[in-house]
N, C-alpha and C positions, 0 to 999 in steps of 0.2 A: 504494500500500500504506498510506504513511503517513498520506494522508487518510481510508483508513477506519478505522486504528487511532486518530484523532483524533476521528472520528466518532462511534465505539460509546459512550464515555463519554457523549458528548452524548445520544444516543438513551437510554441508560439513565437519566440524568438526567432526562431528560423523562418517560420512564416512571413514575419514582420520583414526580416532582412529581404527576403525574397521579393516582396512587394516593392520594399525600396529599391531594389536593383532595377527592378521592372521600370518603375518609375523615372528612374534616372537614364535609363536606355531610352525609353520614350521622349524624354526632354531633349537629349542629346539627338536623336534622329530628325524631332520637329524643328530644333534649333539649326541644325546642320542644312536641312532640306530649306528652311527660310533665308538663310544666308546664301545660300546657293543660289536660289531664285533671284535674291536682291543683286546679288552679283552679275547675273547674266543679263538682269535689266539695266542695270547702271552701267556695265561696261561692254554691253551687246556683245557676250560672249555666247558660243553655240556650243551644245553638248551632243551633237550628232545623234547617235542612236539612244544616248543617255539623257535625252533633251526630257523625258517625261518625268525625271527626278526633280526638275525645277519648279514644275507648275501643278504637281497633285494636291499641295496642301491648300486648301482653301479654308476661309473661316468656319464656315459649317462643318467641313471634315475635323479641323481642329479641335471644335467645341465637342464632337460626337465622340473622338476620341478619348477626350476627358472624361465624359459622361460613362461611355463604356467601362474604362479603367476605374471608376469610382464604383460602378455596378459589380464589378468582377472581384476588385481587391479591396475595397473598401478605402475609407480616408487614410491616406499616405502624405507625409509631411505636411499636415494640415495648415500649422502655422507660416510656412512657407507657401503655400497655396494662397492663403489668405494677402500675405505680403506682395507676391508678385502680380497677383490679378489685381491688386490695388496700384502700387506703384508704377508697373509697367505700364497700364493704361492711362494714368497720368503723364507719364513722360511721353508716352505714344503722342498724346491729344497734343502737347506742346508741340512736337515733332509736325504734327499734320499743319499747324499754323504756317510753315514754311512753303507749304502747297497751295496757298491762297493769295490773292491778290487782290485787294479793295477797289483797285481802279478799274482792272478789267471784269471783275465780277458786276459791278455798277452798271458799266457801259455796256456789258454784253445782256443784261438782264433788266434795262431801264424799262422797256417796253411792260414787261409783266410784274414790275415792281409790286404794284397794288393788288393785283392778283395772287402774288406769292404773299405777301402780308395779310389777308384775307385767309388764304388757305392755311398757313402757318398756324396762327391763332383761333381759326375755324377748327382745325384738326384736333389742338389741343382742348379746346371747349366740349367738342363732341367727344373726345375720348374720355372726357370726366364723366359726361352723361352716361354713356357706354359702361364706363368702367366702374366708378363709384355709385351712382345712383341706380342703375339697370342690373349688371351684373355682380355688384359687391366685391369686385376685385381690390386686393389691398392696395392701398395708396401708392406704394411702391412700384410694383409691377405695372399698375395702371398709369402711372406717369412714365414710366419708361417707354412703354408700349407706344404712348401718345406721341412723345417726344420724338421717338424713332421713324412713326409714321408721319409725323408733321415735317420733318427735317431731312435727314439723311439715314435713315436705319442707324447699322452698328456704332459709327463715328458718333452720333447724336447721343446713344445709350451709353457710350464710353465718357462722354463727356459729363452728362448729368449724374450718372451712376455713384461717383465718389463724392458729389456734393451732398446727396439725400442719404449718404451713409448706405446705399443700398446693399440688400442681402445677396448672397452668391446665387441662391435660388431665384430670385427675383429679375436679375443679372442675366442669369442663364434661360430663365423661360422667355423674356422679352426678347433676346437675341434669338434664339430658337425659332419663336413664331416670325420674326421678321425675317430671317433667312429663309424659311418655308415659303413664306410669301412672295419674296423675291424672286425664288426659283421659278414659281408658278407664272409670275407675272413677265418673267423673260421670255418663257416659251410663248404664253397665251396672247399678250398684249400685242405682238406684229401682227397676228392672224385676225384679231378684232378691229383694229387700226385697218386692213386691208378689206375687210367684210363690210366695214362701212366707208370706204371710199375716203378716208382721212389724208388731208393734204401732208407735206411733209413737215411744215410748220406746225400744223394743228396735233400730229403724232408725237413731234419732239415735244410740244407743252405738255402733252397729256402725260407723257412717260416720265417728264422730270417732277411732274406733281404727285402723280400716282404710285409710283414705284420708290421704294425706300432707298435703297444703296446706289451710290453712283455708279459702281461697278456693272449692276443690273441696269441702269439706265442708258449707261453705255452700250451693253449688250443689246438692249431691245432697240436703240436707234440704227445701231448698225445693220441689226438684222432687217428694220425696214427700209433701211437704205438699198440694201441687196434685193430686196423683193420688188423694188421701185426703181430702177436704175434710169429709166425714161422719163419717168414722173419726176425725178430730183434734176434731172437735166432740163426739163421744162420750166419748172419752177425755180430754178436757180438757187436752191437752198437744201440742205442735207438736215435730214431728221434726227441725225447724230450730232451736227453742230447746234441745232436749236436745243435738243435734250441737254448737252454737256452744257451750255452756256448758262441755260436757267437754272439747271441744278447746282452749279457753281455758286449764282445768287444765293439759293437756298442754304446752302451749305454754310454763307456766313452767319446764317441766323442762328448758329450753334453758340456764337457769342452771346447775343441777345438773350436766348434761353438759359444759358448758363448763368448770366447775370441776374436773370429775374426768379430763378429756381429758389433759392434762397427764401426769396419773397413768397413764392408759393408756398413752400414749407416751413414758414417761419414759426407755425406752431407745433412742428413735429419734434416730438423728445430727442429724437437722433439728433437733429440738427442744433436744438437750443442746448441739448446737453453738451454738445461736443463744443459751442462756443460759449459757453457761459453765460447765456441771455444776451449776447450782444444783438445789437441792430442788424436785420437782415441784410444789408448790404456790407457789413462787416463780416458775414459768414462765408462771402465768395473765396473759394479755396485760392492758393496761390498759383497753382498749376493753370487756373483759368486766367488769372491777371498774365504768366510768362506766355500762354498761348494768344493772346491778343497781341503781347509785344512782338512774338515771332510773326503774326499776321502782319503788322506794321512795318518791321524790319526788313520783310521780302518785299515788302511794297514799296517802300520810300528809300530803301537803302540798296539791298542786292538788286533790285530790278529797275533801278533809277540809274539811266544810261548818262544822264546830263550830270549827274553828282557823280559818280564813279568812274564813269567812260565805257566805251563800248566792249573792251575788252575784260574789265573786270565785271561789268554786268553779264557777261555769258559765263564767266566762271561762277558769279553768284546765282546765277540761273541753274546751272548744273548743281552745283550746292545744295540749293533748295528742293530740287527733283529729287537728291539722293537722300536728304533727310526726311523730307515727307514719304519717301517710299520705304526706308527704314522704318519709319514709324508704323506704315500700314502693314507690315511683317510683324513687328513686335505687337500689333494689336491681336494679330491672328493668333501669335503664340500665347497671348494672355487668356485666351478663350480657352485653350487646354486647360489652364489653372483654374479659371472658372467651374469648368466641366468635370475635373477632377474633384471638386470640393463638394459634389451633390452626393445625395442619397436618396434612395427611394422614398424615404419618410419625407423627406422635405418637397418631394415632387408631390406626394400624395396631398401634402397640406396645400402646395398651391392649387391644384386640380384642374380643371377644363375650362374656367370660366376666362383665365386669361387668353387661351387659345380663339374663344369665342370673342372675346373683346377685340383682339387682333383683325379677325375675319369680318367682322361688323364694321369696323372703323375703315379698315382698308377698302372695303365694298362701297360704304358710303362715300368716302374720297373720290374713289375712282370714278363712280357714277354721276356724281355731282359735278366733278372737273371735266368728265367727259359731255355732260349736255351743256356746260358753259361754253367750252372749247367749241363745240359742233355751232353752237348758236350765235356766238361773237366773233370767233377768229376765221378769217378767209382761209 
């Protein structure tokens, strides 16, 4: 009996060590794949027959790998998961700022600025009605879903999540719903646009408003261009160009939402407790301030030819692209850490209601924006 009692912790220790080794191996593989992908994009490298190694790891896959790992092995390096999912997201958001240019975004999206403002705050309001009043989704998950739908999916969720001290399960569910709906929209939207006979400009605007992530917006716009090369030549405009420029303008609203989020959650115990009851505007996290500084630095210094000269401006442009590209890869890796911190009990606690909120909100925004665009935009 005594021998078995001594054997039990030994077996448990072996199991924990095995789980830790698996965890470390997965992180190394994911990190290496993402860095390899970053290197090929930044330095235009070719991997020939091994090119698949650079593009297989997407955000949904990283989140899924983390979730499956948690289901099979349970929690491993829990404190490290929490730290990395928080800090890596924050630093990545700062890096994303180097990929944004205020002047270009405003110039390219000035025509649809009013529509963008109405759609952003209209989506947040509708998300509150669906999530909090109708479906009774918890405030964190509901807000993350609304912010992700209103602006640019995973990037918006990554920005506002740390501000409201979002739990891992809230972040993971919101990201999972957004990624799933993105995949649906990427394949379905071009065929809907084709069936409705939408112009290139109409479809570009609709894709930018109704699809969450920029990558899916770009994919849908490119698909519509490929479906209608003659129409694109006749109209002299590309659905991809329209969709990308309007989405760029919407992406800048991350700043506004990040600044307003502490006010929206001013009565939240998590936010108040973390800030010692400071005024809401003093609850704005430091990484959001650095995010804004990165945008301004990229816009008015790195991209300013008249200030630093054409050669240095070219170097600055390459630097900005590299930093923002690396940030996007780090966001992908952080999704593994978020997924690896989940348990079945947490997911059961969250329930099916967030998925219903995401579908209802996405469907409503898609339909409302479609009706408006078909009726107003030529």
